[in-house]
C-alpha positions as CSV (number, residue, x, y, z in Angstrom):
1,M,-12.5,-7.2,-18.0
2,L,-14.7,-6.0,-15.2
3,V,-17.0,-3.3,-16.4
4,R,-19.2,-1.4,-14.0
5,S,-21.9,0.9,-15.5
6,W,-23.5,3.8,-13.6
7,P,-27.3,3.7,-13.2
8,L,-29.2,5.9,-15.7
9,A,-31.2,8.6,-14.0
10,L,-34.8,9.2,-15.0
11,V,-35.1,12.9,-15.7
12,R,-38.2,15.0,-15.7
13,F,-37.6,18.2,-17.6
14,H,-39.1,21.2,-15.7
15,R,-36.7,23.8,-17.0
16,S,-35.9,25.4,-20.2
17,V,-33.4,24.1,-22.7
18,L,-30.9,26.7,-21.4
19,L,-30.8,24.9,-18.0
20,T,-30.5,21.4,-19.4
21,S,-26.7,21.0,-19.3
22,S,-26.5,22.3,-15.7
23,F,-29.3,20.0,-14.7
24,F,-27.5,16.9,-16.0
25,L,-24.2,18.0,-14.4
26,L,-25.8,18.2,-11.0
27,L,-27.7,15.0,-11.5
28,S,-24.5,13.2,-12.5
29,C,-22.7,14.2,-9.4
30,S,-25.6,13.2,-7.2
31,S,-25.9,9.8,-9.0
32,V,-22.3,9.0,-8.5
33,A,-22.3,9.9,-4.8
34,D,-25.4,7.8,-4.1
35,N,-24.4,4.8,-6.1
36,V,-20.7,4.5,-6.1
37,H,-19.2,1.1,-5.6
38,S,-22.0,-0.4,-3.6
39,G,-21.4,-4.0,-4.7
40,T,-18.6,-6.5,-4.9
41,P,-16.7,-6.6,-8.2
42,Q,-17.2,-9.6,-10.4
43,G,-14.5,-11.2,-12.6
44,D,-10.8,-11.0,-12.1
45,S,-9.9,-7.5,-13.3
46,L,-9.2,-4.6,-11.0
47,V,-10.1,-2.0,-13.7
48,Q,-13.4,-0.2,-13.6
49,S,-15.0,1.7,-16.5
50,N,-15.3,5.0,-14.6
51,P,-12.0,6.2,-13.1
52,A,-13.5,9.3,-11.4
53,K,-12.8,9.5,-7.7
54,V,-15.8,10.2,-5.6
55,Y,-15.5,12.2,-2.4
56,A,-18.9,11.5,-0.8
57,A,-19.1,12.6,2.8
58,N,-20.5,9.4,4.1
59,R,-19.3,6.5,2.0
60,K,-20.3,3.0,3.1
61,M,-17.3,0.9,3.9
62,A,-17.3,-2.6,2.4
63,S,-17.8,-5.6,4.7
64,A,-14.9,-8.0,5.5
65,A,-16.5,-10.5,3.1
66,E,-16.6,-7.9,0.3
67,I,-13.0,-6.9,0.9
68,L,-11.9,-10.5,0.8
69,A,-13.9,-11.0,-2.4
70,R,-12.0,-8.3,-4.3
71,P,-9.1,-9.4,-6.5
72,Q,-5.9,-9.0,-4.5
73,V,-3.4,-6.4,-5.6
74,P,0.3,-7.6,-5.7
75,V,2.2,-6.0,-2.8
76,L,6.0,-6.5,-2.8
77,C,8.3,-6.3,0.2
78,Y,11.9,-5.4,-0.1
79,H,14.5,-5.1,2.7
80,Q,18.2,-4.6,1.7
81,I,19.1,-3.4,-1.8
82,R,22.8,-4.1,-2.1
83,N,25.3,-6.5,-3.7
84,W,26.0,-9.7,-2.0
85,R,29.2,-9.9,0.2
86,P,31.3,-13.0,0.7
87,G,30.1,-13.3,4.3
88,D,26.4,-13.3,3.4
89,S,24.7,-16.5,4.3
90,K,22.1,-18.2,2.1
91,Q,19.4,-17.1,4.5
92,A,20.7,-13.5,4.5
93,K,20.6,-13.5,0.7
94,D,16.8,-14.1,0.9
95,Y,16.6,-10.5,2.2
96,I,19.3,-8.9,0.1
97,V,18.5,-8.0,-3.5
98,P,21.5,-7.1,-5.6
99,E,21.5,-3.6,-7.2
100,Q,21.3,-4.8,-10.8
101,T,18.7,-7.4,-10.0
102,F,16.5,-4.7,-8.4
103,A,16.9,-2.4,-11.4
104,E,15.9,-5.3,-13.7
105,Q,12.9,-6.1,-11.6
106,I,11.6,-2.5,-11.6
107,K,12.2,-2.2,-15.4
108,M,10.3,-5.4,-15.9
109,L,7.3,-4.0,-13.9
110,H,7.4,-0.9,-16.0
111,D,7.8,-2.7,-19.4
112,S,5.1,-5.1,-18.4
113,G,2.6,-2.3,-17.9
114,Y,2.4,-2.3,-14.1
115,H,1.5,1.0,-12.4
116,S,2.7,1.6,-8.8
117,I,-0.1,2.7,-6.5
118,S,-0.1,4.3,-3.1
119,T,-1.3,2.7,0.1
120,N,-4.2,5.1,0.2
121,E,-5.3,4.0,-3.3
122,L,-5.1,0.4,-2.2
123,Y,-7.2,1.2,1.0
124,N,-9.8,3.0,-1.0
125,Y,-10.0,0.2,-3.5
126,L,-10.5,-2.4,-0.7
127,C,-12.9,-0.3,1.3
128,Y,-15.0,1.5,-1.3
129,G,-14.2,-0.2,-4.6
130,D,-12.4,2.8,-6.0
131,A,-10.9,2.3,-9.5
132,L,-7.2,1.4,-9.8
133,P,-5.0,1.7,-12.9
134,S,-4.4,-1.4,-15.0
135,K,-1.9,-3.9,-13.4
136,P,-1.5,-2.1,-10.1
137,V,1.4,-3.0,-7.8
138,L,2.3,-1.6,-4.3
139,L,6.1,-1.4,-3.6
140,T,7.0,-1.5,0.1
141,F,10.3,-1.3,1.9
142,D,11.0,-2.4,5.5
143,D,13.6,-1.5,8.1
144,T,15.0,2.0,7.1
145,D,18.1,0.7,5.2
146,L,20.1,3.5,3.6
147,P,20.3,1.9,0.1
148,Q,16.5,2.1,-0.1
149,F,17.1,5.8,-0.4
150,T,20.3,5.9,-2.3
151,I,19.6,3.0,-4.8
152,A,15.9,2.1,-4.8
153,K,14.5,5.6,-4.8
154,P,16.3,6.8,-8.0
155,V,15.6,3.5,-9.8
156,M,11.9,3.7,-9.1
157,E,11.6,7.4,-9.9
158,K,13.3,6.7,-13.3
159,Y,10.1,4.8,-14.2
160,G,7.6,7.1,-12.4
161,F,7.1,4.6,-9.5
162,K,6.5,5.4,-5.9
163,G,6.9,3.3,-2.8
164,M,5.8,2.9,0.8
165,F,8.7,2.9,3.3
166,F,8.0,1.3,6.7
167,I,10.4,3.0,9.1
168,M,12.0,1.6,12.2
169,T,12.7,4.7,14.1
170,V,15.5,3.4,16.4
171,S,17.7,3.2,13.3
172,L,17.3,6.8,12.1
173,G,20.6,8.5,11.7
174,R,22.7,5.4,12.4
175,P,25.4,4.2,10.0
176,N,23.9,2.4,6.9
177,Y,20.4,3.6,7.8
178,M,18.4,6.6,6.6
179,S,18.6,10.0,8.4
180,R,15.5,12.0,9.4
181,E,16.2,14.4,6.5
182,Q,16.3,11.5,4.0
183,V,12.9,10.2,5.3
184,K,11.6,13.7,4.8
185,Q,13.0,13.8,1.3
186,L,11.2,10.6,0.5
187,S,7.9,12.0,1.8
188,D,8.4,15.3,-0.1
189,A,9.1,13.4,-3.3
190,G,5.7,11.7,-3.1
191,H,6.7,8.4,-1.5
192,E,4.7,7.2,1.6
193,I,6.0,6.8,5.1
194,G,4.6,4.1,7.4
195,S,5.4,2.7,10.9
196,H,7.5,-0.4,11.5
197,T,7.8,0.2,15.3
198,W,10.7,1.6,17.3
199,D,13.1,-1.4,17.3
200,H,11.3,-4.2,15.5
201,K,9.8,-6.0,18.5
202,N,7.5,-8.8,17.8
203,I,3.9,-7.5,18.3
204,K,2.8,-10.8,19.8
205,Q,5.1,-10.0,22.8
206,Y,3.8,-6.5,23.6
207,T,3.0,-5.4,27.1
208,D,0.9,-2.3,27.8
209,A,4.0,-0.1,27.9
210,D,5.1,-1.3,24.4
211,W,2.1,0.4,22.8
212,T,3.6,3.7,23.8
213,T,7.3,2.8,23.1
214,Q,6.8,0.8,19.9
215,I,3.8,2.6,18.4
216,D,2.9,6.0,19.8
217,K,6.3,7.5,20.0
218,P,7.5,6.3,16.6
219,T,4.3,7.5,15.0
220,K,4.8,11.0,16.5
221,T,8.4,11.0,15.4
222,L,7.6,10.2,11.8
223,E,4.7,12.7,11.7
224,S,7.0,15.4,13.0
225,I,9.6,14.6,10.3
226,T,7.1,14.4,7.4
227,G,4.4,16.8,8.5
228,K,1.9,14.1,7.4
229,P,-0.2,11.6,9.3
230,V,1.1,8.1,9.6
231,Q,-1.8,5.7,9.0
232,Y,-0.3,2.4,7.9
233,F,1.7,-0.2,9.8
234,A,3.9,-3.2,8.9
235,Y,4.3,-6.0,11.4
236,P,7.9,-6.8,12.4
237,F,8.8,-10.3,10.9
238,G,5.3,-10.2,9.4
239,L,4.0,-11.7,12.6
240,W,0.6,-10.7,13.9
241,N,-2.3,-11.9,16.1
242,T,-5.9,-10.9,16.5
243,A,-5.3,-9.4,19.9
244,A,-3.1,-6.7,18.4
245,I,-5.6,-5.5,15.9
246,P,-8.0,-3.5,18.2
247,H,-4.9,-1.7,19.6
248,L,-3.7,-0.8,16.1
249,K,-7.2,0.6,15.4
250,D,-7.2,2.6,18.7
251,H,-3.8,4.0,17.8
252,G,-5.0,5.4,14.5
253,F,-3.9,2.9,11.9
254,K,-6.2,2.4,8.9
255,A,-4.6,-0.8,7.8
256,A,-1.6,-3.1,8.6
257,F,0.6,-5.3,6.4
258,Q,1.8,-8.8,7.2
259,L,3.7,-11.1,4.9
260,S,2.3,-14.1,3.0
261,A,0.0,-15.8,5.5
262,K,-3.7,-16.1,5.0
263,R,-5.7,-12.9,5.6
264,D,-7.9,-12.8,8.7
265,N,-11.6,-13.4,7.7
266,N,-12.8,-10.7,10.1
267,E,-10.0,-8.2,9.7
268,P,-8.6,-8.3,6.2
269,L,-7.5,-4.6,6.3
270,Y,-5.1,-5.4,9.2
271,T,-3.7,-8.5,7.6
272,I,-2.9,-7.3,4.0
273,R,-0.6,-9.8,2.3
274,R,2.8,-9.1,0.9
275,I,5.5,-11.3,-0.6
276,I,9.2,-10.8,0.2
277,V,11.3,-10.5,-2.9
278,P,14.3,-12.8,-2.4
279,G,17.7,-11.8,-3.8
280,S,17.8,-14.9,-5.9
281,W,14.8,-14.0,-8.0
282,T,15.3,-12.8,-11.5
283,A,12.8,-10.3,-13.1
284,A,11.1,-13.3,-14.7
285,N,10.8,-15.1,-11.4
286,L,9.2,-12.1,-9.8
287,S,6.7,-11.7,-12.7
288,S,5.7,-15.4,-12.3
289,W,5.3,-15.2,-8.5
290,M,3.2,-12.1,-8.7
291,K,0.8,-13.8,-11.0
292,H,0.5,-16.9,-8.9
293,S,0.5,-15.4,-5.4
294,F,-2.2,-12.7,-5.8
């Protein structure tokens, strides 16, 4: 287990005994702000001994090498949550997780001691070394499918889990997709909302105009729905290139998610790995893949 101890301050007593407790309280806060998470964790655990969150005004962000050295957090990617139909092809079933299978997978995560985390928690862990709960997992959902709201949401909430929903705004309000009000309900319930472009166009094919159509307008739409900033992005098809990353930064995204390709050595925050959960995986399959993939 990774244990990180805080430095011991050398204290000179210039005040009376009555002021000692106040002195140590102020010293403790100062010590944490000055020394928080300055190094790269050692070992293979994500848990740190001091779970207190530190809100220093000018925290030093980790280098790309430090981010890459941190143990990866499992990030799961779901698409359709519904039962298979006779016309579903084998390839389609890779993206369709039956309702009972999904329920069994989420129960397995809960019973195995996993804790769902937010994207902000993942970001602060990667950038600043902030503590995470034991066995963290980030649950993500792409493409705005309605069953993510009607089926996945209540199953997750049964176990106290939250998710990140990457929304494709062209689909809002269409049959079998979420409405604006449902996206707002997700956000109000404590789930996160991220951008998945307007109509799922491959980011490698963007022209200058696409950054407005695919990125700016969808972001403003989602922010107007939720009343919250949209700071995270998922690449359509999981496809990315280095040329897109400066644009994503310029358009206000703190991080971006691909699928299972190798992270970029210089931009690990914009190439965070996920694994798609195929419909054929049992809960045991998922558990095994999580352990071997991250």
